[in-house]
VEXDREN-2710 file (C-alpha; in Angstrom, 1 decimal):
% VEXDREN-2710
k/r/px/py/pz
1/MET/-86.3/98.3/33.5
2/SER/-85.0/94.2/34.1
3/LYS/-81.1/93.9/35.3
4/PRO/-78.3/93.4/33.0
5/THR/-77.4/89.4/33.1
6/VAL/-74.2/87.8/33.7
7/ALA/-73.6/84.4/32.3
8/ILE/-70.6/82.4/33.7
9/VAL/-69.4/80.2/31.0
10/GLY/-66.4/77.1/31.0
11/ARG/-65.4/73.7/30.6
12/PRO/-65.7/71.7/33.6
13/ASN/-63.7/72.2/36.6
14/VAL/-62.5/75.6/36.2
15/GLY/-64.1/76.9/39.0
16/LYS/-67.3/78.3/37.7
17/SER/-69.5/77.7/40.9
18/THR/-66.6/79.1/43.4
19/ILE/-66.6/82.2/41.3
20/PHE/-70.8/82.0/41.1
21/ASN/-70.6/82.3/45.2
22/ARG/-68.3/85.0/45.5
23/ILE/-70.4/87.0/43.4
24/VAL/-73.8/86.3/44.4
25/GLY/-72.3/86.6/48.2
26/SER/-73.6/82.8/49.0
27/ARG/-72.6/79.0/48.8
28/ALA/-75.8/78.5/46.2
29/ALA/-73.5/76.3/44.0
30/ILE/-72.2/72.9/45.1
31/VAL/-68.7/73.2/45.4
32/GLU/-66.3/69.9/44.9
33/ASP/-63.7/69.2/43.3
34/MET/-65.0/67.0/40.8
35/PRO/-66.0/67.8/37.1
36/GLY/-69.4/68.4/36.2
37/VAL/-70.6/67.9/40.1
38/THR/-73.1/71.1/39.6
39/ARG/-76.1/69.5/38.7
40/ASP/-78.4/72.2/38.3
41/ARG/-77.9/75.9/36.6
42/LEU/-78.2/78.1/38.7
43/TYR/-79.6/81.8/39.3
44/GLY/-78.1/84.5/41.6
45/ASN/-78.2/88.3/41.7
46/GLY/-74.9/90.4/42.3
47/THR/-73.9/93.9/43.3
48/TRP/-71.3/95.6/42.0
49/LEU/-70.8/99.8/42.4
50/ASN/-74.2/100.1/42.6
51/TYR/-74.9/98.0/39.4
52/GLU/-77.6/95.1/40.0
53/PHE/-77.3/92.2/37.8
54/HIS/-78.9/88.7/37.1
55/VAL/-75.8/85.9/37.4
56/ILE/-76.2/82.8/36.0
57/ASP/-73.6/79.5/36.6
58/THR/-73.8/77.6/33.1
59/GLY/-72.4/74.6/34.5
60/GLY/-75.7/72.5/35.3
61/ILE/-76.7/71.9/31.6
62/GLU/-75.5/68.1/30.7
63/ILE/-76.6/66.3/27.9
64/SER/-76.3/62.4/28.2
65/ASP/-74.3/60.4/26.1
66/GLU/-73.1/63.5/24.2
67/PRO/-69.4/64.5/23.9
68/LEU/-68.2/67.3/26.2
69/LEU/-67.9/69.5/23.2
70/THR/-71.4/69.2/22.8
71/GLU/-72.2/70.2/26.5
72/MET/-69.8/73.5/26.1
73/ARG/-71.6/74.6/23.0
74/ALA/-74.7/74.4/24.4
75/GLN/-73.7/76.3/27.7
76/ALA/-72.1/78.8/25.1
77/GLU/-75.0/79.2/23.0
78/ILE/-77.0/79.5/26.3
79/ALA/-74.9/82.5/27.2
80/MET/-74.7/84.2/24.0
81/ASP/-78.6/83.7/23.8
82/GLU/-79.8/85.3/26.9
83/SER/-76.8/87.2/29.2
84/ASP/-75.6/90.8/28.4
85/VAL/-71.9/90.0/29.5
86/ILE/-70.4/86.5/29.2
87/LEU/-68.2/85.6/32.3
88/PHE/-65.5/82.9/30.3
89/LEU/-63.5/81.3/32.9
90/VAL/-60.5/79.4/32.2
91/ASP/-57.9/77.5/34.2
92/GLY/-54.5/78.8/35.3
93/LYS/-53.1/75.5/36.9
94/THR/-54.2/73.5/33.7
95/GLY/-53.4/75.9/31.4
96/LEU/-55.0/76.5/27.8
97/THR/-56.8/73.6/26.7
98/ASP/-58.5/73.0/22.9
99/ALA/-62.5/72.7/25.0
100/ASP/-61.2/76.6/25.7
101/GLU/-60.3/77.4/22.2
102/GLN/-63.0/76.2/20.8
103/VAL/-65.4/77.7/23.1
104/ALA/-64.1/80.9/22.4
105/ASP/-64.4/80.6/18.9
106/LEU/-68.3/80.7/19.3
107/LEU/-68.1/83.0/21.9
108/ARG/-66.0/85.8/19.5
109/ARG/-68.6/85.2/16.6
110/SER/-71.4/86.5/19.1
111/LYS/-72.2/89.9/19.6
112/LYS/-71.9/90.0/23.1
113/PRO/-69.1/91.4/25.3
114/VAL/-67.0/88.8/26.4
115/VAL/-64.4/88.8/29.6
116/LEU/-62.2/86.0/30.2
117/GLY/-61.2/85.3/33.6
118/VAL/-58.4/83.3/34.0
119/ASN/-59.6/81.4/37.8
120/LYS/-56.7/79.8/40.1
121/ILE/-54.2/82.5/40.1
122/ASP/-53.7/82.1/43.6
123/ASN/-50.4/84.3/44.7
124/TYR/-49.0/86.4/42.4
125/THR/-45.7/83.9/41.4
126/ARG/-48.6/82.5/39.0
127/ARG/-49.4/85.6/37.2
128/ASN/-47.7/85.1/34.3
129/GLU/-49.6/82.2/33.8
130/ILE/-52.2/84.5/32.0
131/TYR/-50.3/85.7/29.1
132/GLU/-50.8/82.4/27.1
133/PHE/-54.4/83.3/27.5
134/TYR/-54.2/86.4/25.0
135/SER/-54.5/83.9/22.2
136/LEU/-57.8/83.3/22.6
137/GLY/-58.3/86.7/21.1
138/LEU/-61.2/88.1/23.8
139/GLY/-58.9/91.0/25.5
140/ASP/-57.0/91.4/28.1
141/PRO/-57.2/87.8/30.9
142/GLN/-57.9/89.1/34.1
143/GLY/-56.5/86.6/36.9
144/VAL/-58.1/85.9/39.7
145/SER/-59.1/83.4/42.4
146/GLY/-62.2/82.0/43.2
147/ALA/-60.9/79.9/46.4
148/HIS/-59.3/83.7/48.0
149/GLY/-61.6/86.2/46.4
150/THR/-58.5/88.2/45.0
151/GLY/-58.9/89.6/41.9
152/LEU/-62.6/89.4/42.2
153/GLY/-62.7/93.1/41.8
154/ASP/-61.1/94.0/39.1
155/LEU/-62.8/91.1/36.9
156/LEU/-66.3/92.8/38.0
157/ASP/-64.9/96.0/37.2
158/LYS/-64.7/94.9/33.5
159/VAL/-67.9/92.7/33.7
160/VAL/-70.0/96.1/34.8
161/ALA/-68.6/98.4/32.4
162/ASN/-70.1/96.3/29.5
163/PHE/-73.3/96.4/30.8
164/PRO/-75.7/98.1/28.7
165/PRO/-77.1/101.7/29.7
166/GLN/-79.4/101.9/31.8
167/ASP/-83.0/104.1/30.7
168/ASP/-83.6/106.4/33.3
169/ASP/-87.0/108.3/31.6
170/GLU/-89.2/105.3/32.5
171/THR/-92.7/107.2/33.3
172/ASP/-96.0/105.8/34.1
173/ASP/-98.5/106.1/31.3
174/GLY/-101.3/104.4/33.0
175/ALA/-100.9/101.6/31.2
176/ILE/-101.2/98.4/33.3
177/ARG/-97.8/96.1/32.1
178/PHE/-98.9/92.6/33.0
179/ALA/-96.6/89.6/32.2
180/LEU/-97.4/85.5/31.9
181/ILE/-95.3/82.9/33.5
182/GLY/-95.0/79.2/34.0
183/ARG/-93.7/76.3/32.9
184/PRO/-93.1/75.4/29.2
185/ASN/-96.2/74.4/27.6
186/VAL/-98.8/75.7/30.2
187/GLY/-100.2/77.8/27.5
188/LYS/-99.2/81.1/28.0
189/SER/-99.1/81.6/24.1
190/SER/-102.4/80.4/23.3
191/LEU/-103.3/83.0/26.5
192/VAL/-101.7/86.0/24.6
193/ASN/-103.4/84.9/21.3
194/GLN/-107.1/85.0/23.3
195/ILE/-106.4/88.4/24.5
196/LEU/-105.1/90.3/21.8
197/GLY/-107.7/88.2/19.7
198/ARG/-105.0/87.3/17.0
199/GLU/-102.4/84.7/16.6
200/ARG/-99.8/86.8/17.6
201/VAL/-97.1/84.1/18.7
202/ILE/-96.3/80.8/17.7
203/VAL/-98.6/78.0/19.5
204/SER/-97.2/74.5/19.3
205/ASP/-97.7/71.2/21.5
206/ILE/-94.1/71.6/21.9
207/ALA/-92.9/72.4/25.4
208/GLY/-90.3/75.7/24.4
209/THR/-91.4/76.8/21.2
210/THR/-91.8/80.3/21.8
211/ARG/-89.3/81.9/19.4
212/ASP/-90.2/85.9/19.7
213/ALA/-90.1/88.2/23.2
214/ILE/-92.8/90.9/22.4
215/ASP/-94.1/93.8/24.4
216/THR/-97.6/94.1/23.2
217/PRO/-100.0/97.6/23.7
218/PHE/-103.8/97.5/23.7
219/SER/-106.2/98.8/24.9
220/ARG/-110.1/97.7/26.6
221/ASP/-113.3/99.1/28.0
222/GLY/-110.8/102.4/28.2
223/GLN/-107.7/100.9/30.2
224/ASP/-104.7/100.2/28.3
225/TYR/-102.0/97.7/28.9
226/ILE/-98.8/96.5/27.7
227/ILE/-98.5/92.2/27.6
228/VAL/-94.9/91.9/28.6
229/ASP/-91.8/90.0/27.2
230/THR/-94.0/86.7/27.0
231/ALA/-91.6/84.9/25.2
232/GLY/-90.6/81.4/27.7
233/ILE/-87.6/78.8/25.6
234/ARG/-86.7/81.3/22.5
235/ARG/-84.1/78.9/20.9
236/ARG/-84.6/75.8/18.3
237/GLY/-82.9/72.2/19.5
238/LYS/-84.1/69.7/22.0
239/VAL/-81.1/70.4/24.1
240/TYR/-83.4/73.8/25.2
241/GLU/-86.7/71.7/25.0
242/LYS/-85.2/69.1/27.1
243/THR/-84.1/72.0/29.9
244/GLU/-87.2/73.1/31.6
245/LYS/-85.7/75.0/34.1
246/TYR/-84.4/77.4/31.7
247/SER/-87.6/78.6/32.0
248/VAL/-86.4/80.3/35.3
249/LEU/-84.1/83.5/33.9
250/ARG/-87.0/84.1/31.5
251/ALA/-89.6/84.9/34.5
252/GLN/-87.4/87.0/36.2
253/ARG/-86.9/89.3/33.5
254/SER/-90.6/89.3/32.7
255/ILE/-91.2/90.0/36.2
256/GLU/-89.3/92.8/36.6
257/GLU/-91.3/94.7/34.0
258/ALA/-94.6/94.0/34.8
259/ASP/-97.0/95.8/37.5
260/VAL/-98.9/92.3/37.3
261/ILE/-97.9/88.3/37.3
262/LEU/-100.4/86.0/35.2
263/PHE/-98.8/82.8/37.0
264/LEU/-99.9/80.3/34.5
265/ILE/-100.6/76.2/35.9
266/ASN/-101.7/73.3/33.3
267/GLY/-104.6/71.6/35.2
268/ALA/-104.2/69.1/32.9
269/GLU/-101.3/68.0/34.6
270/GLY/-101.8/69.7/38.0
271/ILE/-98.8/71.4/40.0
272/LEU/-95.4/70.4/39.9
273/GLU/-92.7/71.5/42.1
274/GLN/-91.0/73.8/39.4
275/ASP/-94.3/75.7/39.4
276/LYS/-93.1/77.1/43.2
277/LYS/-90.0/78.2/42.1
278/ILE/-91.3/80.2/39.4
279/ALA/-94.1/81.9/41.6
280/GLY/-91.7/82.5/44.2
281/TYR/-89.6/84.8/41.8
282/ALA/-92.5/86.7/41.9
283/LEU/-93.1/86.9/45.6
284/GLU/-89.7/88.1/45.7
285/ALA/-89.8/91.2/43.7
286/GLY/-92.9/92.2/45.0
287/ARG/-95.1/92.4/42.2
288/ALA/-98.7/92.0/42.0
289/ILE/-99.9/88.6/41.2
290/VAL/-103.2/86.4/39.7
291/ILE/-103.2/82.5/39.7
292/VAL/-104.5/81.4/36.0
293/VAL/-105.2/77.4/35.8
294/ASN/-105.1/77.3/32.2
295/LYS/-106.0/74.0/30.2
296/TRP/-109.0/73.4/32.5
297/ASP/-110.9/71.8/29.8
298/ALA/-108.7/68.9/29.5
299/VAL/-109.5/68.2/33.4
300/GLN/-112.0/65.7/33.6
301/LYS/-114.9/66.8/36.2
302/GLU/-116.2/65.5/39.0
303/THR/-118.0/66.9/42.2
304/ARG/-116.2/69.9/43.2
305/THR/-113.3/69.2/41.0
306/MET/-112.7/73.1/41.3
307/ASP/-113.5/73.5/45.0
308/GLN/-110.3/70.4/45.4
309/PHE/-108.4/71.8/42.6
310/THR/-108.3/75.6/44.9
311/LYS/-107.3/73.8/48.3
312/LYS/-104.3/72.0/46.3
313/ILE/-103.0/75.2/45.2
314/ARG/-103.8/77.3/48.5
315/GLU/-101.9/74.1/50.3
316/ASN/-99.0/74.6/48.0
317/PHE/-98.4/78.7/47.3
318/GLN/-99.3/79.3/50.9
319/PHE/-97.0/82.4/50.5
320/ILE/-99.2/84.4/48.4
321/SER/-102.3/83.5/49.8
322/TYR/-103.5/86.6/48.7
323/ALA/-103.6/85.9/44.8
324/PRO/-107.1/85.1/43.3
325/ILE/-107.1/82.3/41.2
326/VAL/-109.2/82.7/37.7
327/TYR/-109.9/78.6/36.1
328/LEU/-110.4/79.4/32.1
329/SER/-109.2/77.9/28.8
330/ALA/-106.9/79.3/26.3
331/LEU/-107.7/77.2/23.9
332/THR/-111.7/77.4/23.4
333/GLY/-111.5/80.5/25.5
334/SER/-113.8/79.7/28.4
335/ARG/-113.5/81.8/31.4
336/THR/-110.9/84.2/29.8
337/ASN/-113.0/87.8/30.2
338/GLN/-113.2/87.1/34.1
339/LEU/-109.0/88.0/33.1
340/LEU/-108.9/91.7/32.4
341/PRO/-110.9/92.8/35.3
342/VAL/-109.0/91.1/37.6
343/ILE/-105.7/92.6/36.2
344/GLN/-106.9/95.8/36.8
345/GLN/-108.3/95.0/40.4
346/VAL/-104.9/93.8/41.4
347/ALA/-103.2/96.5/39.9
348/GLU/-105.2/99.1/41.6
349/ASN/-104.5/97.5/44.9
350/HIS/-101.1/97.0/43.9
351/SER/-101.0/100.9/43.8
352/LEU/-103.1/101.2/46.7
353/ARG/-102.9/104.6/49.5
354/ILE/-104.4/104.0/52.7
355/GLN/-105.0/107.4/54.4
356/THR/-102.6/107.7/57.6
357/SER/-106.0/108.3/60.5
358/LEU/-107.9/105.0/58.7
359/LEU/-104.4/103.2/58.7
360/ASN/-103.8/103.9/62.7
361/ASP/-107.6/103.1/63.2
362/CYS/-107.1/99.6/61.9
363/ILE/-103.4/98.7/63.8
364/MET/-104.7/100.2/66.7
365/ASP/-108.0/98.3/67.0
366/ALA/-105.8/95.5/66.5
367/VAL/-103.5/96.1/69.2
368/ALA/-106.6/96.1/71.1
369/MET/-108.2/93.0/70.4
370/THR/-105.3/90.8/70.7
371/PRO/-101.8/92.7/72.5
372/PRO/-98.5/92.4/71.6
373/PRO/-97.0/89.3/73.4
374/SER/-94.2/90.0/76.1
375/ASP/-90.8/89.2/76.0
376/LYS/-88.7/88.9/79.8
377/GLY/-91.6/91.6/80.8
378/LYS/-91.3/93.7/78.3
379/ARG/-94.0/94.5/75.9
380/LEU/-93.9/95.5/72.3
381/LYS/-95.5/99.0/71.7
382/ILE/-96.8/100.1/68.6
383/PHE/-97.3/104.6/68.6
384/TYR/-98.1/105.0/65.2
385/VAL/-97.8/103.7/61.2
386/THR/-97.8/105.3/58.2
387/GLN/-97.4/104.3/54.5
388/VAL/-94.0/105.0/52.9
389/ALA/-94.3/103.3/49.2
390/VAL/-97.1/101.2/46.6
391/LYS/-95.6/98.9/44.1
392/PRO/-95.7/97.4/46.6
393/PRO/-97.5/98.9/49.7
394/ALA/-95.2/99.4/52.4
395/PHE/-96.1/100.3/56.1
396/VAL/-93.5/101.2/58.6
397/LEU/-94.7/100.7/62.3
398/PHE/-93.1/102.8/64.6
399/VAL/-92.2/100.8/68.1
400/ASN/-90.4/101.1/71.7
401/ASP/-88.2/97.6/70.7
402/PRO/-88.4/96.2/67.1
403/GLU/-86.3/92.9/68.4
404/LEU/-89.7/92.7/70.3
405/MET/-92.0/92.0/67.4
406/HIS/-92.7/88.5/66.7
407/PHE/-93.0/87.4/62.4
408/SER/-96.5/86.0/63.8
409/TYR/-97.8/89.4/65.2
410/VAL/-96.0/90.9/61.4
411/ARG/-98.8/88.3/60.1
412/TYR/-101.4/88.9/62.4
413/LEU/-101.1/92.7/61.5
414/GLU/-101.0/91.9/57.9
415/ASN/-104.1/90.3/58.2
416/ARG/-105.9/93.2/59.7
417/ILE/-104.8/95.4/57.1
418/ARG/-106.2/93.0/54.8
419/GLU/-109.2/92.0/56.1
420/THR/-110.1/96.1/56.4
421/PHE/-108.6/97.0/53.4
422/GLY/-108.3/94.5/50.5
423/PHE/-105.4/94.4/48.7
424/ILE/-106.0/91.6/46.9
425/GLY/-103.6/90.4/44.8
426/THR/-100.9/92.1/45.8
427/PRO/-98.0/91.2/48.6
428/ILE/-98.0/94.0/51.4
429/LYS/-94.8/95.1/53.5
430/LEU/-94.7/95.2/57.0
431/ILE/-91.3/97.6/58.3
432/THR/-90.5/97.5/62.2
433/ARG/-88.7/100.7/63.5
434/LYS/-87.8/102.4/66.7
435/LYS/-89.1/105.6/67.3
436/ASN/-87.1/108.7/67.7
437/ASN/-87.6/111.7/69.0
438/ASN/-87.5/113.6/66.3
439/ASP/-90.4/111.0/64.4
440/GLN/-93.8/113.0/64.4
END
């Protein structure tokens, strides 16, 4: 089940980035007292009243040589398309403006719930300044101070009250759910059509032309699969075709609903910085992953071309070194038959449980071969290990002092577990805990 999404919308310099940082708990957005300083739309995760949700700071949408209203309209349209709740922020110091009213008009016509926040209400003497915003017709305005954090709790109460109900009836039906993620124009739609054997989604050379969000079930060789929402940029217009980073949010949503991620790279264009960002979301979510190099037919081949490209992938994506790589062409169908067996393999590894005795034999052998380093005369002791979860596999190491467990030794133990049991395509987690007398 994907998390709800909250988009923060408002004209420049109303404090969107400050509120964003308050919600996500970090200074992830640049904050300066200058209109339009946010240069990139940012995504974060917030938590309130046991709800977890995505947050979008929309301040970074810039359309050069276009009037302010066009930029504001772009922000509002993105919020209306991709959010579950829109947080419309206005400036209590400046007061109501024509730009606020025109954006409010767009939001009123949307079918999304809107929460109106009046920022820069820094003390109670300014509380009366929120009343003029009732004229926007968006319900009760909530006064808040991004600078001091006052009123934020009441504002978030209103936000989470508008979240859609959570579905708790998800069951494991044996189907492998996989999603395709990647930059626009890496060939996601073409690959979906090759896998399904029919033209299910629109294919175009223009980046961002996928229009429909789909979850498509199918079966192959006795195994059930579901292709999770593979839509990239689902909006029309050059504003969306130019904002490549918009694909990150769609990737996040697809990742959350899948067991296995097909991370597509455009073999003809090579590896770009945006690729690393998108792959990082799959890692953070703990999903199994397969690296798919598409458009391999368009790459001019020389001696050891594939080996050289594989080396570049391993250098750029060291954080997913366990991911298998498949080279194919969705356009011609070349090597696409290799994909589903690899998906099935990594899905099995993602759900793999290891017998406790075998796991402890592996760890004790690793310790015997390379004992843990000592720190100030004190040496780490590993008493035993047990697996506590799957999807991804997680292991708890019970030790004498967790502070003595160096990250390099965790990496060594992880490598030994992988050498012994495989776990191709899936991350694994090693958690260190102090052994208490009650631990068995």
